[in-house]
C-alpha positions in Angstrom: 121.2 96.6 69.2 122.0 95.8 72.1 119.0 93.8 74.3 119.4 97.1 76.8 117.3 99.4 74.3 114.1 99.2 72.2 113.6 102.0 69.4 110.3 102.8 68.0 110.3 101.6 64.5 109.4 105.4 63.4 113.3 106.5 65.1 115.2 103.5 64.4 113.4 104.5 60.1 114.4 107.9 61.0 118.3 107.4 61.9 119.0 104.8 59.2 117.6 107.1 56.9 119.9 110.5 58.0 116.7 111.9 58.9 116.8 114.5 61.7 116.2 113.6 65.5 115.1 114.6 68.5 115.8 113.1 72.0 113.3 114.3 75.4 113.8 113.0 78.5 110.9 112.6 80.5 111.4 113.0 84.2 109.1 116.3 83.5 106.1 113.2 82.2 106.2 112.3 85.6 107.6 115.0 88.1 106.9 118.4 85.9 103.8 119.6 85.0 100.6 117.8 86.8 98.0 115.8 85.3 96.7 116.3 82.7 98.6 118.8 81.5 101.8 117.4 82.1 100.4 114.5 79.1 99.5 117.8 77.0 102.7 119.5 76.7 104.6 116.7 76.4 102.5 115.8 73.5 102.5 119.2 72.4 106.3 119.1 72.2 106.1 116.4 70.1 104.4 118.3 67.7 106.3 121.3 68.0 109.2 119.2 66.3 108.0 117.5 64.0 106.2 121.0 62.7 110.0 121.9 62.5 110.9 118.8 60.2 112.2 116.5 62.6 111.4 113.5 64.6 110.4 113.3 68.4 112.5 110.7 70.5 111.0 110.5 73.8 113.3 108.3 76.0 112.4 106.4 79.5 112.6 103.2 81.0 109.9 100.8 80.4 109.8 97.6 82.4 113.6 97.4 82.6 114.7 98.6 79.2 116.2 102.1 77.6 113.1 103.0 74.9 114.1 105.7 73.1 110.6 106.9 71.3 107.9 106.1 73.3 104.6 106.0 72.0 101.8 107.8 73.4 100.4 105.2 75.1 104.1 105.0 77.4 103.5 108.9 77.6 100.0 108.9 79.0 101.2 106.0 81.9 104.7 108.2 83.0 102.0 111.5 83.1 99.4 109.3 85.5 101.7 107.9 87.1 103.6 110.2 89.5 105.7 107.2 91.9 107.9 106.3 88.7 111.7 107.1 89.7 113.0 109.3 88.1 116.7 108.4 87.0 120.0 109.9 86.7 123.0 108.6 85.6 123.4 106.5 88.4 120.2 104.5 88.9 120.4 103.1 85.7 121.6 100.5 86.2 119.9 100.0 89.1 116.8 100.4 87.7 117.4 98.1 84.6 117.6 95.5 86.5 114.6 96.0 88.6 112.7 95.4 85.6 110.4 98.6 86.7 110.3 102.3 84.5 111.8 104.9 85.1 111.7 108.5 84.0 114.7 109.7 82.6 116.6 113.2 83.9 119.2 115.1 81.2 121.9 112.9 82.2 120.0 109.4 81.1 118.8 110.9 78.4 121.6 111.6 77.2 123.0 108.4 77.6 119.9 106.5 75.6 120.6 109.2 73.5 124.2 109.2 72.4 124.0 105.3 72.4 121.9 105.4 69.2 123.4 108.2 68.1 121.0 110.6 68.1 122.6 113.9 67.8 120.1 116.3 69.3 118.7 116.9 72.9 115.6 119.3 74.4 114.9 121.0 77.2 113.8 123.4 78.7 116.5 123.6 81.4 119.4 121.7 82.4 120.8 120.9 86.0 123.2 123.0 87.5 125.1 124.0 90.5 123.0 124.7 93.7 122.9 127.8 95.2 125.5 126.9 98.7 127.0 124.6 96.5 130.0 126.0 98.2 128.9 123.6 101.3 126.9 121.0 100.0 129.1 120.3 96.7 125.5 119.6 95.4 126.3 120.0 91.5 124.1 118.2 88.7 125.5 115.2 87.3 124.2 116.6 84.1 127.6 118.8 83.8 129.1 115.7 84.0 127.0 113.9 81.2 128.1 116.8 79.3 131.7 115.9 79.3 131.1 112.2 77.6 128.5 112.3 75.4 128.5 114.8 71.4 125.0 115.7 71.5 123.8 119.6 70.8 121.8 120.2 74.0 119.1 123.0 73.2 117.7 125.1 76.4 116.8 127.9 77.9 119.5 128.1 80.3 119.8 126.1 83.9 116.4 125.7 85.6 115.6 128.9 87.9 116.8 126.7 91.3 119.9 127.2 90.3 123.1 129.5 90.5 123.8 131.0 86.8 127.1 132.4 87.7 128.5 129.0 89.3 126.6 127.4 86.7 128.9 128.8 84.0 132.1 128.9 86.1 131.7 125.3 86.2 130.7 124.4 82.2 134.0 126.6 81.4 136.3 124.5 83.7 135.0 121.4 82.1 135.7 122.7 78.5 131.7 122.9 77.5 130.3 125.4 74.7 127.5 127.2 75.9 126.8 129.1 73.0 123.1 131.5 72.9 121.3 131.6 69.6 120.2 135.1 69.2 120.5 135.9 72.8 123.4 137.6 75.0 122.9 136.7 78.4 122.5 133.2 79.7 118.6 132.5 80.4 116.4 131.9 83.2 113.8 129.2 82.4 111.6 131.1 83.3 113.1 134.5 82.8 114.7 135.9 79.9 118.1 136.1 81.1 120.0 135.4 84.4 122.1 138.3 84.6 124.8 136.0 83.3 126.4 136.7 79.8 126.7 133.8 77.3 130.6 133.5 76.4 129.1 133.0 72.8 126.9 134.6 70.2 125.2 133.2 67.0 122.0 134.2 64.9 122.3 131.8 62.1 121.2 128.7 62.3 123.4 127.9 59.7 126.4 129.0 61.0 125.7 127.0 64.7 125.5 123.9 62.9 129.2 124.4 61.5 130.2 125.3 65.3 128.3 122.2 66.5 130.0 120.0 63.9 133.7 121.6 64.0 133.7 121.1 67.4 133.6 117.6 67.4 135.6 117.3 64.3 139.0 118.6 66.2 138.2 115.7 69.0 135.9 117.2 70.9 133.8 114.5 72.7 131.8 117.1 75.0 128.3 118.1 74.3 127.1 121.2 72.8 125.2 123.6 75.1 122.6 126.1 72.4 120.5 128.8 74.6 117.2 130.5 73.8 114.8 132.1 76.6 111.7 131.5 76.4 109.1 134.2 74.9 109.3 137.6 75.8 104.9 137.4 76.5 105.4 134.3 79.1 108.4 135.1 80.8 108.5 135.6 84.7 111.2 138.5 85.9 114.2 136.6 87.3 114.6 138.6 90.9 110.8 138.1 91.8 111.7 133.9 90.8 115.2 134.0 92.6 114.0 136.2 95.5 110.8 132.9 96.1 113.6 130.3 94.8 116.0 131.5 97.9 112.8 131.5 100.7 111.7 128.0 99.4 115.4 126.8 99.6 115.7 128.0 103.2 112.3 126.5 104.0 113.9 123.3 102.6 116.8 123.4 104.4 114.9 124.1 107.8 112.4 121.6 107.4 115.4 118.7 106.7 114.1 118.2 102.7 117.7 117.3 101.1 118.7 115.4 98.3 116.3 114.5 95.2 113.5 115.8 97.3 115.1 119.1 97.0 113.9 120.6 93.6 110.2 119.5 93.8 110.0 120.8 97.3 111.3 124.1 95.5 109.2 123.7 92.4 106.3 123.5 94.5 106.7 126.6 96.6 107.3 128.8 93.9 105.0 127.8 92.0 102.5 127.8 94.5 103.8 131.8 95.4 103.2 132.7 91.5 99.2 131.4 91.8 100.6 128.7 88.9 102.5 131.4 86.5 105.4 128.9 86.3 103.1 126.3 85.5 102.4 128.3 82.1 105.9 130.0 82.0 106.8 125.3 82.0 104.8 124.6 79.4 105.7 127.8 76.6 109.6 127.2 77.4 109.3 123.1 76.9 107.3 124.1 73.6 110.1 126.9 72.2 113.0 124.7 72.9 111.2 121.9 71.3 110.5 123.8 68.1 114.3 124.8 68.3 116.2 121.9 69.1 114.2 120.5 65.9 115.5 123.4 63.6 118.9 122.6 64.9 118.6 119.3 63.8 117.7 119.7 60.4 120.6 122.1 60.3 123.0 119.8 61.4 122.1 116.9 58.6 122.8 119.7 56.6 126.1 119.4 57.8 127.0 116.1 58.1 
């Protein structure tokens, strides 16, 4: 194993024996829900994956090394230390060289997971194309990383502060497949529908696993996106969320907020405007995508 990577004993054993494994990121633990809900949710995500028959492998940078299969102690450190920086693809080298900690975003988590052979990754919402990208060129590295990694990404669409139509257009341009599992519409993270259709829908896990395998078998090297929405009972109206997002974005631009600070600024404003309802929705969708990812990982093991 490369000295820059450290696998937990459980993760290494699962990969060696062909058991299903689901990778997770860690930036959401640091910069997502507030303490202690962030820790409780992170641990419950892992329980949901285990309950569905797979092994959870949370990724992070700890003391200058990629860890795949973070321990509960490491997750607690991340959850209680908001100063730990987010790490995307471009940040990996400097953070590893600095010898400190880093919370992996989707893009960095995919680098780590693919390096050790994990085939499934779970996240509530992927990055995408921001509103106003025609002026700012603000497009998430996640989308580019999808073109480089053979991983099945299970998500509830893109984060709510993103433009779903442009995100789907960009994914089409990149040739990344997007399939709705038992849903017609591309979900909107906190909301069931973004108003944009998934290009395809599959209702059977066995068929979904075959589709993933065949996508790679014919020579494609990209990720395969599987979308599934938040539970009806926990969902928020998409129209309400998008209005709040646009208002928060305008406030951020007026205040000179830009770059990596934009996303947490907008999400905090939306959370405040909904009296914390987004926190409950966030927890719900994190748990549901984790459980579905485990089911997908199990199905893929049955179609090696």
